[in-house]
N, C-alpha and C positions, 0 to 999 in steps of 0.2 A: 580275157584270160582268167584261169584257175590256179591256186595254187595247192599242188600235193607236198604237206610238210610230215616230216617222220624226224624225231631227237633220238640220237644213240647217247649211250651214255655208258662210265663204269668208276666204280672206286678205285681207290688204290691199291695195290696189290695185297691179298689176305684181309679185306676190310668187304663186309658186308654189304650190298644196296643201299642201304637205308644212310651208310656214312659218307655219300657222295655228297659232297658239301658246294655244287654248283647250282644254277636256278637257269631255265631255260623254257622259256611260253612261245609260241606261234599261233597265229589265228586271224581272221576276220575282225575289221575294225571300221567304226563308223558307219554302219547300218542302219538304215531307217527303212520302216513300213513302204512300200512304192517308192521306195530312192532308188538312185543308181546303183550299179555292181560296188560292194561295200572295199575299200583298201585292205590291206592285212599289214600286220606290225608283227614285229619278231624280236627274239632280246634274249641274250644268252648274258650270266654274269658268274663269275668265278670267285670263289668266296678266299680268301687269304687260309694258308693251312695253319693251325695253332692260334688263329685269332678268336677271340670271344663271338661263341655262336655264328660265325660265318655264313653258315649255310643261311639262317633266320634271316640275315642281312641281304645275302643273294637273292632269296626268295621273294622278302618285303619289297626287293628293286624293282624284279622280273614281274611282280604280279599287279604292281601299281603303275608300271610303265606301258601295261596292255590291257589295263583297266578301262571298260567301254560300255559303261553305264549311264544311268539319267543321274546317279549321285557320284559318278568320279569318272576320272578319264586320265588317259595319259597325257605326259606332257608334249607341246610341240617342241620342234627341234631344232629352234633357235637359240641362241644364246642367254636372253631372257627367259623364257622360259623353262630353259634346264635349270638355269642358278634357282628359280623361283622353286622348283619341284625337287632339287638337290635339298634345299632349306626344310622343304616342308618333309622329307624322307630322314632330314637326322631328326627334325622334330619327333616324327613318329618313334623313331628308334628310342629317343630318350623318355617316352613315355609307356614305352613298354617295355622297358628292360628294367629288374630290378635291383635293388641297390647292390645287391652280391652279399654271398653268403656267410664269406669270411674275407681276409685280406688279399686273398693271393685271387679270384674272383672280381675283388673290386678294384684291383693293380691292371688285371686285362682288362676290364672296362674303361680305364681311366685310360687306356694305350689307345684304344677305339679298336674296331673293324673295317676290314678293308677288304673290297671287291673289285675286281676287273670288269669293264663294263663294256656292250657294245649291242646297240639298240637299232631298229631303223621302222622303216614301213616301205612297201611297196603302193604305187600311186597309179590314177587311170587305168586300172585293170581294165577296163570298159572300151579302153580307147586305143587309135592307131600308136600309140605314142603313151606305154607305160616305161615306169621308172621306178628305179629304187633312193633311199636315200638312208644314209644312218649315219651313227652319231657313235666316239667310242672314245674311253680312257682305257688304258693298258695294255695288256699285251695279248687279248682275245680279238680275233680276226677273221674278216669276211672275206670270201673267195667267189667272183664273180665267174663262172666257166661255160662256155659256149661251143658245143661241137666238138667236146674232149681237148679244149684248149685252156689255160687260165687265160681271161681278159684284162683281171686287177683283182689285188687285194688291196686291204683299207682295216687297220693303217697299216701303211708299205712299210711293213718291216722286212729283214734279212734273218737268216737262221742264228746269224750273231747276237741280234738285239735283244734275244729269248734272256742271256747269260746275269741280265741286271735284274734286282727288283723292280718290279713293272709300277708307274702309277695307278691310281684304282679312286674307286668314290668310296668315302673317309665317313663312320658317322661324328667324325671329331668337328668342331662347327669354325675352329681356326682354319680350318683350310678349306673352308668351303670357296673363298675369293680364289684360293691356288685352284682350286679343281676346276672350278669356272671359265678358267684360263686355258686350261689344259685341253681340254674336250676338243675333237677333232670331228669333221664333218664331210663327208663325202657322199656322192651320185652317181649314179650309171643308167644307162636307158637298156630295157630288156624289150626279147624277142622271145617267142613259142619256143621252149625247148630249151631254155635257158634254165642255170641250174646257179642256185647261191646255199655256199656253206657258212655254217658261223661255228667255229670252234675254240676250243679256251685254250690256254697257252703250250701245253705238251703236244697236244697231237698240229697244232696249227704251226708249232717250230718243223715237225715231221713232215707238214704238205710243202710248207714252204722248203725245207730242204728238199724234197722233190722236184719241185721245181727248178730250183737253181741249178740240181743236175740233168735236167734235159729229159726226167722221166715222164714222161705224158701218158705212160699208160695207168696211172695213179688214179686218174681223172673218171676212166670208164670205171675201174676197180669200184672208185667209190660212189660213182651211179648205180652201180649194181649190186650194191648194199640191199639189204631186204633185211633180214633177220639179225634182231637185235643178238643172238645168238653168236652167230656170226662174226657182228662187230666184237664181240666181248674176246673170242677167240682169235682177233685178229691183235687187238689190242695187247692180249698176253703174249702172243710170239712176238712183239716186237717190243714188249719191254725185257725178256729172256734175252733175245738179240740184242738189246740196248739201244736199239733204235728208238726209244720211247722213255720219256720218262716218266717214273713213275709217281703219278698224280693223277687227282683225279679228269676224268677227261669226259667233254661232250661234243659230239658230233651234231648240228642240224644240218638237216639239208631240206630247199626248199626247191620244187618243181616246176617251173611256169607251163602250162599247157593248156592249149587252145581250145580244146574239147571239155566240155564237161565231164568228172569224173562220177561214176553210179555205182562201183564196187566200192567196199571197205574192206580192208584187211587186219585180220586181229591176229598177233603173233603172239602165243601163249609158250 
């Protein structure tokens, strides 16, 4: 099987696209010349609003998690590997963060930066039993949809769970052990035609609310989204109707297809 990926995003209402503070990456992983079909890795991180350089922190996490080269590779999804990776991410942040130009900036750095996180991979895409595995900390959510029906979502949050401050990956070393213990892991089997969505909190809450209300057409609507302009209008309409919190929004859609895709579509 192959994976067709698209990432939709929108900054807060009234802000330019460059002020979007999330991070999202998806692509083949583990390819070697002459080897088997590679796996596929994906990740979404949501930088905390008002935190110091939260976009840079989210981008650092997503870039590192999907790194796949001779000199660097993303972490394994077991507890030991994730802890080692988190520690390395905190150390990289310390090395690349300036002392601070003034007292206020220095205070923000001392308070630390936070990003909710969900990342995972597809395995066995060249076998009869492909699967997904993911790890998460916070309220960004993965949705597994098959034939227009939600099979599972992870973490298994309800719409009411989004009303409190979420956990996330912090730049503060003193939180390393706590974060390691809070990470959750889930997996599932895949089939041709399956859709995996990964969404940050505002959009994820809306998706879960639709599911709780039995709104099945929402999955077909999301399946048929093509142009980023249509997504931007959808987000604007929902904000205006107060069905969507005004926050940075990210929606990643991963489609499993049995046949190779030979067409590339670029939206301008």
